[in-house]
MDTraj code that builds the backbone (N, CA, C; nanometers):
import mdtraj as md
import numpy as np

residues = "UNK UNK UNK UNK UNK UNK UNK UNK UNK UNK UNK UNK UNK UNK UNK UNK UNK UNK UNK UNK UNK UNK UNK UNK UNK UNK UNK UNK UNK UNK UNK UNK UNK UNK UNK UNK UNK UNK UNK UNK UNK UNK UNK UNK UNK UNK UNK UNK UNK UNK UNK UNK UNK UNK UNK UNK UNK UNK UNK UNK UNK UNK UNK UNK UNK UNK UNK UNK UNK UNK UNK UNK UNK UNK UNK UNK UNK UNK UNK UNK UNK UNK UNK UNK UNK UNK UNK UNK UNK UNK UNK UNK UNK UNK UNK UNK UNK UNK UNK UNK UNK UNK UNK UNK UNK UNK UNK UNK UNK".split()
xyz = np.array([
    [-1.4076, 3.7481, 3.5441],
    [-1.3937, 3.6340, 3.5070],
    [-1.3248, 3.5483, 3.6363],
    [-1.2251, 3.5976, 3.7325],
    [-1.1392, 3.5031, 3.8343],
    [-1.2062, 3.5770, 3.9350],
    [-1.2953, 3.6640, 3.9449],
    [-1.3371, 3.7337, 4.0739],
    [-1.4297, 3.6465, 4.1910],
    [-1.5484, 3.5528, 4.0574],
    [-1.6243, 3.4540, 4.2064],
    [-1.5126, 3.3598, 4.2324],
    [-1.4310, 3.3516, 4.1721],
    [-1.3389, 3.2491, 4.2510],
    [-1.2717, 3.2759, 4.3574],
    [-1.2068, 3.4132, 4.3406],
    [-1.1172, 3.4666, 4.4702],
    [-1.2637, 3.5153, 4.5453],
    [-1.3335, 3.5805, 4.5389],
    [-1.4695, 3.6115, 4.6197],
    [-1.5055, 3.5042, 4.6989],
    [-1.5100, 3.3786, 4.6593],
    [-1.5332, 3.2818, 4.7219],
    [-1.4873, 3.2647, 4.8319],
    [-1.3326, 3.2543, 4.8845],
    [-1.3076, 3.2623, 5.0192],
    [-1.2740, 3.3899, 5.0964],
    [-1.3166, 3.4947, 5.0151],
    [-1.2465, 3.6088, 5.0553],
    [-1.2362, 3.6432, 5.1833],
    [-1.3176, 3.6010, 5.2770],
    [-1.3493, 3.5891, 5.3946],
    [-1.2426, 3.6035, 5.5348],
    [-1.1710, 3.4853, 5.4934],
    [-1.0654, 3.4483, 5.5444],
    [-0.9346, 3.5050, 5.5012],
    [-0.9504, 3.6009, 5.4287],
    [-0.8412, 3.7065, 5.3691],
    [-0.7514, 3.7754, 5.4794],
    [-0.7828, 3.7681, 5.6118],
    [-0.7462, 3.8797, 5.6806],
    [-0.5773, 3.7985, 5.7282],
    [-0.5833, 3.6973, 5.7226],
    [-0.4625, 3.6190, 5.7509],
    [-0.3046, 3.5973, 5.6673],
    [-0.3759, 3.6686, 5.5559],
    [-0.2567, 3.6743, 5.4221],
    [-0.1696, 3.7156, 5.4529],
    [-0.0662, 3.7242, 5.4114],
    [0.0463, 3.8652, 5.3678],
    [0.0312, 3.9311, 5.2775],
    [0.0584, 4.0824, 5.2821],
    [0.0546, 4.1706, 5.1860],
    [0.0632, 4.1296, 5.0354],
    [0.2012, 4.0144, 5.0609],
    [0.2275, 4.0582, 4.9301],
    [0.1433, 3.9263, 4.8240],
    [0.0886, 3.8582, 4.8947],
    [-0.0154, 3.7456, 4.8288],
    [-0.1390, 3.8318, 4.7788],
    [-0.1835, 3.9448, 4.8851],
    [-0.2742, 4.0282, 4.8599],
    [-0.2400, 4.0871, 4.6968],
    [-0.1265, 4.1344, 4.6786],
    [-0.1103, 4.2401, 4.5908],
    [-0.0663, 4.1794, 4.4829],
    [-0.0044, 4.0428, 4.4785],
    [-0.0368, 3.9102, 4.3479],
    [-0.1958, 3.9365, 4.2874],
    [-0.2870, 3.9479, 4.3294],
    [-0.3791, 3.9413, 4.3268],
    [-0.4478, 4.0685, 4.2627],
    [-0.3936, 4.2185, 4.3343],
    [-0.4519, 4.2983, 4.3105],
    [-0.3818, 4.3345, 4.1772],
    [-0.2576, 4.3235, 4.1517],
    [-0.1901, 4.3376, 4.0355],
    [-0.2691, 4.3076, 3.8926],
    [-0.3050, 4.1159, 3.9860],
    [-0.3711, 4.0962, 3.8254],
    [-0.5110, 4.1871, 3.8123],
    [-0.6072, 4.1945, 3.8924],
    [-0.6850, 4.2787, 3.8740],
    [-0.6354, 4.4484, 3.7961],
    [-0.5412, 4.4893, 3.8207],
    [-0.5281, 4.6311, 3.7869],
    [-0.4941, 4.5825, 3.6155],
    [-0.4077, 4.4975, 3.6036],
    [-0.3594, 4.4533, 3.4466],
    [-0.4751, 4.4281, 3.4083],
    [-0.5651, 4.3412, 3.4838],
    [-0.6823, 4.3357, 3.3368],
    [-0.7933, 4.4454, 3.3343],
    [-0.7796, 4.5181, 3.4118],
    [-0.8858, 4.6585, 3.3842],
    [-0.7971, 4.7395, 3.2598],
    [-0.6498, 4.7068, 3.2756],
    [-0.5802, 4.8084, 3.1929],
    [-0.6149, 4.7661, 3.0709],
    [-0.6361, 4.6023, 3.0750],
    [-0.6123, 4.5719, 2.9391],
    [-0.7711, 4.5726, 2.8471],
    [-0.8600, 4.5266, 2.9402],
    [-0.9972, 4.5662, 2.8858],
    [-1.0034, 4.7492, 2.8184],
    [-0.9664, 4.8137, 2.8967],
    [-1.0045, 4.9767, 2.8622],
    [-0.9099, 4.9967, 2.7645],
    [-0.7874, 4.9534, 2.7520],
    [-0.6910, 4.9709, 2.6434],
    [-0.6203, 5.1283, 2.7270],
    [-0.6343, 5.1177, 2.8481],
    [-0.5863, 5.2390, 2.9066],
    [-0.4189, 5.2886, 2.9030],
    [-0.3654, 5.3768, 2.8947],
    [-0.2141, 5.4024, 2.8307],
    [-0.1613, 5.4004, 3.0126],
    [-0.0003, 5.4155, 2.9432],
    [0.0816, 5.3926, 3.0286],
    [0.0252, 5.4851, 3.1529],
    [0.0090, 5.6058, 3.1269],
    [0.0196, 5.7333, 3.2571],
    [-0.1426, 5.7421, 3.3354],
    [-0.2170, 5.6456, 3.2858],
    [-0.3711, 5.6462, 3.3757],
    [-0.2895, 5.5881, 3.4600],
    [-0.3346, 5.5902, 3.6319],
    [-0.2930, 5.5296, 3.7284],
    [-0.3607, 5.4260, 3.7443],
    [-0.3474, 5.2777, 3.8286],
    [-0.4718, 5.2081, 3.8875],
    [-0.5821, 5.2480, 3.9570],
    [-0.5249, 5.3218, 4.0237],
    [-0.6540, 5.4098, 4.1581],
    [-0.7528, 5.4639, 4.0606],
    [-0.6860, 5.5416, 3.9398],
    [-0.8047, 5.6194, 3.8400],
    [-0.8855, 5.4985, 3.7925],
    [-0.8438, 5.4186, 3.7380],
    [-0.8938, 5.3367, 3.6273],
    [-0.9997, 5.2239, 3.7560],
    [-0.9709, 5.2192, 3.8917],
    [-1.0508, 5.1770, 3.9500],
    [-1.1636, 5.2773, 3.9796],
    [-1.1390, 5.3372, 4.0333],
    [-1.2382, 5.5044, 4.1035],
    [-1.3253, 5.4748, 3.9497],
    [-1.2714, 5.5280, 3.8194],
    [-1.3771, 5.4980, 3.6741],
    [-1.4424, 5.4559, 3.6839],
    [-1.4291, 5.3514, 3.6929],
    [-1.4554, 5.2331, 3.6663],
    [-1.5683, 5.1738, 3.7830],
    [-1.5764, 5.2035, 3.9079],
    [-1.6320, 5.1938, 3.9923],
    [-1.6277, 5.0293, 4.0331],
    [-1.4814, 5.0168, 4.0646],
    [-1.4189, 4.8247, 4.0922],
    [-1.3520, 4.8751, 4.1894],
    [-1.3715, 4.8257, 4.3081],
    [-1.3466, 4.7936, 4.4375],
    [-1.2111, 4.7546, 4.4356],
    [-1.0404, 4.7295, 4.4884],
    [-0.9891, 4.6803, 4.5326],
    [-0.9935, 4.5842, 4.5876],
    [-0.8604, 4.4976, 4.5895],
    [-0.8977, 4.3206, 4.6610],
    [-0.8926, 4.3757, 4.7822],
    [-0.8313, 4.4629, 4.8315],
    [-0.8404, 4.4680, 4.9692],
    [-0.9568, 4.4826, 5.0744],
    [-0.9967, 4.5844, 4.9821],
    [-1.1660, 4.7088, 5.0330],
    [-1.2657, 4.5758, 5.0056],
    [-1.2746, 4.5035, 4.8958],
    [-1.3457, 4.3948, 4.8588],
    [-1.3584, 4.2796, 4.9891],
    [-1.1968, 4.2382, 5.0941],
    [-1.1978, 4.1607, 5.1594],
    [-1.2901, 4.2239, 5.2710],
    [-1.2612, 4.3298, 5.3136],
    [-1.3126, 4.3845, 5.4201],
    [-1.4553, 4.4030, 5.4104],
    [-1.5382, 4.4258, 5.3244],
    [-1.6762, 4.4189, 5.2956],
    [-1.7210, 4.2999, 5.2968],
    [-1.6592, 4.1815, 5.2242],
    [-1.6639, 4.0285, 5.2667],
    [-1.6530, 3.9978, 5.4232],
    [-1.5642, 4.0487, 5.4653],
    [-1.5638, 3.9775, 5.6491],
    [-1.6538, 4.0423, 5.6932],
    [-1.6656, 4.1642, 5.6629],
    [-1.7713, 4.2734, 5.7673],
    [-1.9526, 4.1993, 5.7268],
    [-1.9576, 4.1519, 5.6235],
    [-2.0461, 4.0860, 5.6311],
    [-2.1399, 3.9572, 5.6626],
    [-1.9958, 3.8896, 5.6448],
    [-1.9758, 3.7383, 5.7169],
    [-1.9933, 3.8107, 5.8632],
    [-1.9354, 3.8928, 5.9307],
    [-1.9223, 3.8848, 6.0646],
    [-2.0827, 3.9341, 6.1103],
    [-2.1201, 4.0050, 6.0133],
    [-2.2591, 4.1133, 6.0887],
    [-2.3359, 3.9592, 6.0551],
    [-2.3492, 3.8750, 5.9716],
    [-2.5016, 3.7514, 5.9641],
    [-2.4193, 3.6494, 6.0921],
    [-2.2908, 3.6043, 6.1196],
    [-2.3036, 3.5553, 6.2282],
    [-2.3121, 3.5685, 6.3723],
    [-2.3295, 3.7407, 6.3741],
    [-2.3302, 3.7696, 6.5214],
    [-2.5164, 3.7711, 6.5610],
    [-2.5974, 3.7926, 6.4228],
    [-2.7142, 3.7761, 6.4599],
    [-2.7724, 3.6524, 6.4475],
    [-2.6658, 3.5313, 6.4272],
    [-2.7516, 3.4148, 6.4030],
    [-2.8548, 3.3509, 6.4930],
    [-2.9339, 3.3157, 6.4956],
    [-2.9973, 3.1878, 6.5882],
    [-2.9384, 3.0722, 6.6649],
    [-2.8190, 3.0187, 6.6147],
    [-2.7491, 2.9215, 6.6788],
    [-2.6444, 2.9382, 6.7511],
    [-2.6341, 2.9206, 6.8431],
    [-2.5483, 3.0021, 6.9847],
    [-2.3985, 2.9819, 6.9185],
    [-2.3793, 2.9029, 6.8761],
    [-2.2120, 2.7894, 6.8257],
    [-2.2407, 2.9160, 6.7432],
    [-2.2744, 2.9497, 6.6016],
    [-2.2010, 3.0633, 6.5242],
    [-2.2059, 3.1707, 6.5716],
    [-2.2869, 3.2099, 6.6630],
    [-2.3133, 3.3453, 6.6925],
    [-2.1934, 3.3273, 6.8037],
    [-2.0958, 3.2984, 6.8461],
    [-2.0145, 3.2552, 6.9035],
    [-1.8870, 3.3211, 6.8261],
    [-1.9114, 3.2479, 6.7235],
    [-1.7632, 3.2979, 6.6099],
    [-1.7239, 3.4343, 6.5344],
    [-1.8734, 3.5120, 6.5845],
    [-1.8386, 3.6478, 6.5792],
    [-1.7915, 3.7473, 6.6518],
    [-1.7448, 3.6832, 6.7217],
    [-1.6288, 3.7672, 6.8437],
    [-1.5257, 3.8569, 6.7608],
    [-1.4979, 3.9349, 6.8537],
    [-1.3958, 4.0312, 6.7821],
    [-1.2356, 4.0649, 6.8592],
    [-1.2713, 3.9388, 6.9595],
    [-1.1027, 3.9130, 7.0143],
    [-1.0986, 3.7666, 6.9773],
    [-0.9697, 3.7105, 6.9595],
    [-0.9426, 3.5960, 6.9273],
    [-0.9485, 3.5440, 7.0862],
    [-1.0078, 3.3956, 7.1298],
    [-1.0109, 3.3641, 7.2545],
    [-0.8219, 3.3317, 7.3218],
    [-0.8591, 3.3705, 7.4657],
    [-0.7390, 3.3528, 7.5842],
    [-0.6559, 3.4561, 7.4877],
    [-0.7278, 3.5735, 7.4010],
    [-0.5798, 3.6908, 7.3304],
    [-0.4477, 3.6405, 7.2831],
    [-0.4291, 3.5665, 7.1857],
    [-0.2617, 3.5423, 7.1820],
    [-0.2227, 3.6884, 7.1580],
    [-0.0625, 3.6792, 7.1902],
    [-0.0008, 3.7959, 7.1361],
    [0.0282, 3.7961, 6.9940],
    [0.0233, 3.9098, 6.9628],
    [0.0835, 3.9194, 6.8269],
    [0.2295, 3.9099, 6.7540],
    [0.2497, 3.8172, 6.7299],
    [0.4047, 3.8229, 6.6380],
    [0.4534, 3.8276, 6.5647],
    [0.5607, 3.8128, 6.5308],
    [0.5520, 3.8566, 6.3405],
    [0.4850, 3.8938, 6.2543],
    [0.4668, 4.0551, 6.3104],
    [0.3080, 4.0733, 6.2548],
    [0.2086, 4.0249, 6.1689],
    [0.1773, 3.9206, 6.2859],
    [0.0848, 3.8255, 6.1989],
    [-0.0432, 3.9145, 6.1949],
    [-0.1283, 3.8529, 6.1061],
    [-0.2494, 3.9139, 6.0725],
    [-0.3485, 3.8569, 6.0939],
    [-0.4907, 3.8401, 6.1641],
    [-0.6113, 3.7615, 6.1761],
    [-0.6836, 3.8392, 6.1386],
    [-0.7762, 3.7773, 6.0979],
    [-0.9326, 3.7692, 5.9757],
    [-1.0050, 3.8652, 6.0515],
    [-1.0299, 3.9197, 6.2065],
    [-1.0885, 4.0093, 6.2843],
    [-1.0170, 4.1266, 6.3141],
    [-0.8893, 4.1367, 6.2278],
    [-0.7645, 4.2759, 6.1809],
    [-0.9462, 4.3179, 6.1177],
    [-0.9610, 4.3252, 6.0112],
    [-1.0493, 4.3425, 5.9088],
    [-1.1619, 4.4182, 5.9215],
    [-1.1877, 4.4036, 6.0809],
    [-1.3145, 4.4716, 6.1203],
    [-1.2495, 4.6457, 6.1793],
    [-1.1458, 4.6247, 6.2545],
    [-1.0642, 4.7375, 6.3074],
    [-0.9546, 4.7407, 6.2168],
    [-0.9967, 4.8625, 6.0833],
    [-0.8925, 4.9300, 6.0231],
    [-0.7331, 4.9594, 6.1036],
    [-0.7945, 5.0216, 6.2750],
    [-0.6999, 5.1284, 6.3058],
    [-0.5699, 5.0300, 6.3556],
    [-0.6138, 4.8913, 6.3904],
    [-0.5166, 4.7952, 6.4448],
    [-0.3775, 4.7929, 6.3242],
    [-0.4106, 4.7816, 6.2078],
    [-0.2722, 4.7647, 6.1141],
    [-0.2438, 4.8803, 6.0044],
])
top = md.Topology()
chain = top.add_chain()
for i, resn in enumerate(residues, 1):
    res = top.add_residue(resn, chain, resSeq=i)
    for name in ("N", "CA", "C"):
        top.add_atom(name, md.element.get_by_symbol(name[0]), res)
traj = md.Trajectory(xyz[None], top)
């Protein structure tokens, strides 16, 4: 029920704090547990795998990768320039800051 709502802006979730993603992931896991009436000893990973439902972070990565490929091949040069893998002027990473383009390179974080 809420998945379409958080799917709407999930492409820009590369810059949110992990605690915010954990909150939505916890809600998704609780919902799956209630829907399936799973006992306490069944892990959330097992629920996701058995029901073939991706985690929130995996969904965010997939949506951002799709957005990135669509903008890279766009006919408008202003939109295709948005698909660069690096930030302009290459700003330094401070305070363990996450950027949306970090979802393209899982090795960075």
